[in-house]
Backbone as JSON, one array per atom type, in Angstrom:
{
  "sequence": "MSPRVLSPVQPEGEDAVIARDALVRVRKALAAHRDIREPVRLTVEEDGETVTVPRAAVDLLVAVLANMAAGQGVSLVPAHAELTTQQAADLMNVSRPFLVRLLQAGDIEYRLVGTHRRIKAASLLDYMRRDDAQRRKAADELTVLTQDMGIDE",
  "N": [[-108.07, -23.84, -165.59], [-109.49, -20.7, -164.16], [-110.81, -20.23, -160.85], [-112.25, -17.91, -161.08], [-113.49, -18.0, -163.81], [-116.41, -19.38, -163.83], [-117.33, -18.36, -162.26], [-119.92, -16.34, -161.66], [-120.32, -12.74, -162.23], [-121.94, -10.57, -160.37], [-124.1, -7.58, -160.83], [-124.22, -4.99, -158.53], [-125.34, -2.88, -156.26], [-124.82, 0.13, -157.62], [-123.87, -0.76, -159.64], [-125.23, -1.66, -161.7], [-126.69, 0.63, -163.09], [-124.05, 2.26, -163.86], [-123.42, 0.14, -165.79], [-125.39, 0.57, -167.33], [-124.94, 3.15, -168.49], [-122.59, 3.34, -169.82], [-122.64, 1.18, -171.5], [-124.64, 2.7, -173.16], [-122.56, 4.66, -174.31], [-120.49, 3.43, -174.43], [-121.43, 1.81, -177.41], [-122.16, 3.84, -178.9], [-119.7, 4.91, -179.3], [-119.6, 2.37, -180.93], [-120.92, 3.0, -183.0], [-119.92, 4.36, -184.5], [-117.26, 3.14, -185.87], [-117.96, 1.21, -187.81], [-117.2, -0.94, -189.42], [-116.75, -4.09, -188.83], [-114.38, -5.5, -189.06], [-111.89, -3.91, -188.08], [-109.65, -2.76, -185.58], [-110.94, -1.15, -182.18], [-110.72, 2.2, -181.25], [-109.75, 3.26, -177.68], [-110.4, 6.17, -175.13], [-108.96, 6.26, -172.75], [-110.44, 7.93, -169.65], [-109.26, 8.76, -167.19], [-106.43, 9.29, -167.56], [-106.29, 9.99, -170.28], [-105.38, 8.25, -172.09], [-105.28, 6.35, -175.13], [-106.63, 3.47, -176.26], [-106.26, 0.69, -178.02], [-108.04, -1.83, -179.5], [-109.29, -5.23, -179.96], [-112.02, -5.55, -182.61], [-114.02, -8.05, -182.3], [-113.29, -8.21, -178.83], [-114.56, -5.53, -177.51], [-116.81, -6.0, -179.04], [-118.23, -8.19, -177.02], [-117.76, -6.99, -174.89], [-119.59, -5.0, -174.7], [-121.7, -6.91, -174.78], [-121.62, -7.52, -172.14], [-122.21, -5.46, -170.59], [-124.54, -4.89, -171.4], [-125.76, -7.22, -170.15], [-125.25, -7.04, -167.48], [-126.48, -4.3, -166.98], [-129.0, -4.91, -167.31], [-128.72, -5.96, -164.7], [-128.48, -8.68, -164.5], [-126.35, -11.5, -163.65], [-123.29, -12.13, -164.96], [-121.22, -14.6, -166.54], [-117.87, -15.11, -167.59], [-116.58, -17.5, -169.6], [-113.82, -19.34, -171.29], [-113.49, -20.58, -174.91], [-111.72, -22.65, -174.95], [-111.97, -24.3, -172.39], [-112.19, -26.58, -170.22], [-115.07, -28.02, -168.8], [-116.24, -29.67, -165.67], [-118.76, -32.08, -164.81], [-120.75, -31.17, -163.04], [-119.77, -28.19, -163.28], [-120.79, -27.52, -166.12], [-123.55, -28.17, -166.17], [-124.21, -26.53, -164.39], [-123.97, -24.24, -165.78], [-125.59, -24.59, -167.81], [-128.12, -24.61, -166.55], [-129.01, -26.83, -165.77], [-129.94, -30.15, -164.54], [-127.09, -32.24, -162.75], [-127.26, -35.35, -162.93], [-129.34, -35.22, -165.4], [-127.64, -33.8, -167.13], [-125.13, -35.72, -167.71], [-127.01, -37.77, -168.59], [-127.31, -36.66, -171.29], [-124.89, -36.66, -172.35], [-123.82, -39.39, -172.24], [-125.69, -40.09, -173.63], [-124.81, -39.29, -176.65], [-125.17, -36.79, -177.27], [-123.83, -34.46, -176.4], [-120.51, -33.82, -176.49], [-117.53, -35.21, -175.15], [-115.18, -36.19, -172.8], [-113.37, -38.21, -171.16], [-111.34, -38.42, -168.45], [-109.91, -40.29, -166.32], [-111.71, -41.38, -164.23], [-113.45, -39.32, -164.8], [-115.42, -37.08, -166.23], [-115.07, -34.83, -168.74], [-116.44, -31.67, -170.6], [-115.7, -30.11, -173.17], [-116.34, -26.44, -173.33], [-116.87, -25.24, -175.32], [-118.13, -27.13, -177.12], [-120.25, -27.76, -175.51], [-121.49, -24.86, -175.43], [-122.08, -24.87, -178.07], [-124.02, -27.5, -178.26], [-126.07, -26.0, -176.82], [-126.53, -24.01, -178.84], [-127.54, -25.27, -180.93], [-130.06, -27.19, -179.65], [-131.49, -24.17, -178.78], [-132.3, -23.49, -181.48], [-133.75, -26.0, -182.16], [-135.87, -25.56, -180.17], [-136.86, -23.14, -180.95], [-137.77, -23.77, -183.26], [-140.01, -25.75, -183.09], [-141.6, -23.94, -181.9], [-142.34, -22.35, -183.79], [-143.28, -23.68, -185.51], [-145.71, -24.55, -183.68], [-146.73, -22.09, -183.29], [-147.77, -21.43, -186.01], [-149.75, -23.94, -186.49], [-151.62, -23.17, -184.78], [-152.99, -21.38, -185.83], [-153.56, -22.04, -188.01], [-155.33, -23.52, -187.09], [-157.3, -21.47, -186.15], [-157.51, -20.56, -183.51], [-156.04, -18.38, -182.58], [-156.43, -16.4, -180.65]],
  "CA": [[-109.04, -23.36, -165.68], [-108.87, -20.34, -163.29], [-111.87, -20.26, -160.17], [-113.29, -16.92, -161.73], [-114.5, -18.25, -165.03], [-117.27, -19.79, -163.66], [-118.15, -17.57, -160.65], [-121.0, -14.76, -162.41], [-119.94, -11.22, -161.43], [-123.45, -10.11, -160.31], [-123.74, -6.65, -160.37], [-124.48, -5.12, -156.96], [-125.39, -1.83, -156.05], [-124.9, 1.32, -158.47], [-123.27, -1.03, -160.82], [-126.34, -1.84, -162.92], [-126.49, 1.9, -163.8], [-122.97, 2.39, -164.35], [-123.51, -0.3, -167.3], [-126.44, 1.18, -168.68], [-124.48, 4.46, -169.17], [-121.15, 2.47, -170.32], [-123.38, 0.69, -172.49], [-124.44, 3.81, -174.18], [-120.92, 4.93, -174.66], [-119.69, 2.01, -175.82], [-122.13, 1.23, -178.41], [-121.65, 5.21, -179.49], [-118.92, 4.55, -179.87], [-119.03, 1.31, -181.99], [-121.83, 3.42, -183.95], [-118.67, 5.61, -185.59], [-116.61, 2.2, -186.11], [-118.84, -0.17, -188.81], [-116.05, -2.31, -189.63], [-116.38, -5.12, -187.69], [-112.78, -6.09, -189.0], [-111.29, -2.81, -187.94], [-109.86, -2.98, -183.96], [-111.58, -0.07, -182.14], [-109.35, 2.97, -180.22], [-110.45, 4.09, -176.63], [-109.73, 6.71, -174.86], [-109.33, 5.8, -170.81], [-110.84, 9.36, -169.02], [-108.33, 9.49, -165.87], [-105.03, 9.64, -167.89], [-106.07, 10.3, -171.7], [-104.47, 7.41, -172.96], [-105.63, 5.75, -176.23], [-105.79, 1.68, -175.96], [-106.64, -0.16, -179.24], [-108.43, -3.35, -179.03], [-109.82, -5.9, -181.45], [-113.76, -5.29, -181.93], [-114.54, -9.04, -181.17], [-113.53, -7.99, -177.58], [-115.49, -4.33, -177.6], [-118.72, -6.54, -179.1], [-118.04, -8.87, -175.82], [-118.02, -5.9, -172.98], [-120.89, -4.74, -175.02], [-123.19, -7.83, -174.26], [-121.21, -7.92, -170.77], [-122.34, -4.52, -170.29], [-125.9, -4.91, -171.55], [-126.13, -8.2, -169.59], [-125.14, -6.1, -166.36], [-127.48, -3.13, -167.08], [-130.03, -5.68, -166.75], [-129.14, -6.72, -162.97], [-128.15, -10.22, -164.9], [-125.03, -11.81, -163.33], [-122.24, -12.58, -166.23], [-119.64, -15.58, -166.36], [-116.87, -15.57, -168.86], [-116.38, -19.05, -169.99], [-112.91, -19.52, -172.48], [-113.89, -21.84, -175.48], [-111.25, -23.98, -174.8], [-112.05, -24.25, -171.14], [-112.83, -27.9, -170.14], [-115.68, -28.14, -167.31], [-116.33, -30.72, -165.06], [-119.85, -31.72, -165.25], [-121.47, -29.92, -162.21], [-120.0, -26.6, -163.63], [-121.04, -27.99, -167.45], [-125.02, -28.67, -165.67], [-125.0, -25.05, -163.7], [-123.81, -23.31, -167.15], [-127.13, -25.01, -168.73], [-128.77, -24.19, -165.72], [-130.02, -28.07, -165.45], [-129.47, -30.78, -163.02], [-125.86, -33.01, -163.53], [-127.8, -36.2, -164.2], [-129.39, -34.85, -166.81], [-126.39, -33.02, -168.38], [-124.81, -37.01, -168.04], [-127.63, -38.36, -169.85], [-127.51, -35.77, -172.65], [-123.68, -36.97, -172.43], [-124.19, -40.43, -172.2], [-126.34, -40.46, -175.87], [-123.89, -38.56, -177.59], [-125.39, -34.98, -177.48], [-122.72, -33.43, -176.16], [-119.1, -34.28, -176.73], [-116.8, -35.45, -174.06], [-114.06, -36.85, -172.74], [-112.83, -39.17, -170.21], [-110.42, -37.92, -167.52], [-110.18, -41.5, -165.58], [-113.43, -41.85, -164.24], [-114.05, -38.15, -164.67], [-115.85, -36.57, -167.65], [-115.2, -33.51, -169.13], [-117.04, -31.02, -171.33], [-115.23, -28.64, -173.8], [-116.62, -25.37, -173.02], [-117.31, -24.88, -177.02], [-118.89, -28.49, -177.22], [-121.49, -27.86, -174.5], [-122.18, -24.01, -176.51], [-122.57, -25.9, -179.82], [-125.17, -28.21, -178.18], [-127.3, -24.84, -176.59], [-127.26, -23.19, -179.41], [-128.59, -26.54, -181.72], [-131.51, -26.5, -178.68], [-131.99, -23.51, -178.54], [-132.65, -23.61, -182.27], [-134.71, -26.4, -182.25], [-137.21, -25.23, -179.78], [-137.93, -22.16, -181.87], [-138.59, -24.15, -184.83], [-140.66, -25.98, -182.62], [-142.92, -22.84, -181.24], [-142.57, -22.02, -185.0], [-144.79, -25.36, -185.92], [-146.97, -24.66, -183.17], [-147.56, -20.85, -183.98], [-148.43, -22.11, -187.51], [-150.6, -24.85, -186.31], [-152.32, -22.44, -183.72], [-153.45, -19.8, -186.66], [-154.08, -22.92, -188.73], [-157.01, -24.25, -186.45], [-158.01, -20.6, -185.66], [-157.16, -20.21, -181.87], [-154.54, -17.84, -181.75], [-156.33, -15.17, -179.93]],
  "C": [[-109.42, -22.63, -164.04], [-110.39, -20.09, -162.26], [-112.59, -19.06, -160.87], [-114.06, -16.99, -162.61], [-115.76, -18.6, -164.94], [-118.06, -18.94, -162.57], [-118.96, -16.2, -161.57], [-120.56, -14.02, -161.33], [-121.49, -10.9, -161.63], [-123.34, -8.41, -159.94], [-124.64, -5.84, -158.98], [-124.41, -3.43, -157.02], [-125.61, -0.61, -157.48], [-124.09, 0.7, -159.68], [-123.68, -1.21, -162.25], [-126.21, -0.42, -163.88], [-125.57, 2.28, -164.55], [-123.18, 1.8, -165.65], [-123.71, 0.14, -168.23], [-126.08, 2.54, -169.07], [-123.6, 4.05, -169.59], [-121.53, 1.94, -171.72], [-123.61, 1.82, -173.76], [-123.63, 4.39, -174.92], [-120.74, 4.13, -175.35], [-120.4, 2.16, -177.07], [-122.33, 2.64, -179.09], [-120.5, 5.0, -180.23], [-118.07, 3.15, -181.2], [-119.89, 1.83, -183.08], [-120.81, 4.26, -185.28], [-117.6, 4.48, -186.01], [-117.58, 0.67, -187.02], [-118.34, -0.78, -189.1], [-116.13, -2.73, -189.05], [-115.24, -6.13, -187.87], [-111.96, -5.19, -188.06], [-111.07, -2.86, -185.73], [-110.71, -0.74, -183.64], [-110.8, 0.67, -181.14], [-110.25, 3.81, -179.32], [-109.64, 5.08, -176.11], [-109.72, 6.68, -173.23], [-109.49, 7.46, -170.56], [-110.09, 10.14, -168.32], [-107.11, 10.18, -166.24], [-105.29, 10.12, -169.68], [-105.62, 9.56, -172.79], [-105.27, 6.6, -173.58], [-105.25, 4.19, -176.05], [-106.4, 1.46, -177.34], [-106.72, -1.44, -178.86], [-109.18, -3.76, -179.79], [-111.31, -5.76, -180.85], [-114.55, -6.14, -181.41], [-114.54, -8.6, -179.48], [-114.3, -6.67, -177.06], [-116.87, -5.11, -177.53], [-118.9, -7.57, -177.57], [-118.35, -8.24, -174.76], [-119.54, -5.6, -173.45], [-122.38, -5.6, -174.03], [-123.0, -8.32, -172.57], [-122.42, -6.8, -170.28], [-123.5, -4.84, -170.43], [-126.36, -5.57, -170.55], [-126.88, -7.07, -167.75], [-126.13, -5.18, -166.11], [-128.78, -3.62, -166.57], [-130.32, -6.37, -165.68], [-128.61, -8.15, -163.77], [-126.46, -10.2, -164.15], [-124.32, -12.75, -164.87], [-121.22, -13.67, -165.75], [-118.98, -15.49, -167.69], [-116.48, -17.27, -168.96], [-114.93, -19.22, -171.72], [-113.68, -20.32, -172.91], [-113.41, -23.07, -175.48], [-111.37, -24.15, -173.35], [-112.57, -25.87, -170.82], [-113.69, -27.7, -168.5], [-116.27, -29.75, -167.02], [-118.19, -30.66, -165.22], [-120.68, -31.1, -164.25], [-121.19, -28.74, -162.57], [-120.96, -26.84, -165.29], [-122.83, -27.59, -167.39], [-125.31, -27.05, -165.32], [-124.86, -24.12, -165.09], [-125.03, -23.38, -167.72], [-128.07, -24.9, -167.75], [-129.86, -25.68, -165.44], [-129.37, -29.03, -164.68], [-128.23, -31.24, -163.44], [-126.5, -34.23, -163.43], [-128.88, -35.8, -165.04], [-128.83, -34.47, -167.79], [-125.77, -34.88, -168.95], [-125.52, -37.67, -168.92], [-127.47, -37.89, -170.98], [-125.33, -36.95, -173.22], [-123.61, -38.48, -172.77], [-125.08, -40.98, -174.05], [-125.66, -39.75, -176.61], [-124.08, -37.2, -178.07], [-124.33, -34.37, -177.45], [-121.39, -33.86, -176.23], [-118.48, -33.84, -175.35], [-115.72, -36.06, -173.71], [-113.45, -37.53, -171.5], [-111.56, -38.96, -169.37], [-110.28, -39.0, -165.89], [-111.21, -41.56, -165.66], [-114.63, -40.65, -164.25], [-114.53, -37.55, -165.68], [-115.52, -35.02, -167.38], [-115.44, -32.76, -169.99], [-115.92, -29.69, -171.9], [-116.26, -27.55, -174.03], [-117.71, -25.16, -174.75], [-118.25, -25.96, -177.41], [-120.26, -27.84, -176.79], [-122.24, -26.65, -174.82], [-122.19, -24.44, -177.5], [-123.97, -26.78, -179.16], [-126.2, -27.09, -177.61], [-127.78, -24.12, -177.48], [-128.04, -24.0, -180.87], [-129.94, -26.3, -181.1], [-131.91, -25.93, -178.65], [-132.91, -22.95, -180.01], [-134.02, -24.36, -183.03], [-135.85, -26.33, -181.55], [-137.61, -24.27, -180.65], [-138.39, -22.3, -182.89], [-139.89, -24.83, -184.2], [-141.73, -25.64, -182.02], [-143.18, -22.41, -182.3], [-143.71, -22.42, -185.38], [-146.01, -25.13, -185.08], [-147.69, -23.32, -183.04], [-148.51, -21.53, -185.82], [-149.11, -23.03, -187.31], [-151.94, -23.83, -185.6], [-153.17, -21.8, -184.84], [-154.08, -20.85, -187.29], [-155.56, -23.29, -188.33], [-157.82, -23.16, -186.14], [-158.21, -20.01, -184.21], [-156.41, -19.35, -181.9], [-155.07, -16.48, -181.56], [-156.02, -15.3, -178.71]]
}
């Protein structure tokens, strides 16, 4: 895995403004390409050259630009990448011991390389999606309970 994979790109100076402008323009281009299976043709302003890009890559670019426009750092992690426990903990924004407990409980798939644990990024992201869904469900249940009890003001 390259060192750049987990190093967040933090927007600095005018980057957020440039990202916001680019985001508007890319979204406008996507509005003309509603078929998500079709590649998107983009034109490079400097030389007028047209580049054909897979739609999924353009959708990913939109997500990157949206985060940068909001001033948030962005990391790109290939799904097949294997992360150390520290990298995985950093990605989840939790402590390494907390992550190790999740691994030991079988909540996240991992493998041992000697005595070191390696976590596939896809497994980690799957856990994070499940956890988010579980949290949303719990919040929805609390909202219903609060409304039923009449204390939703």
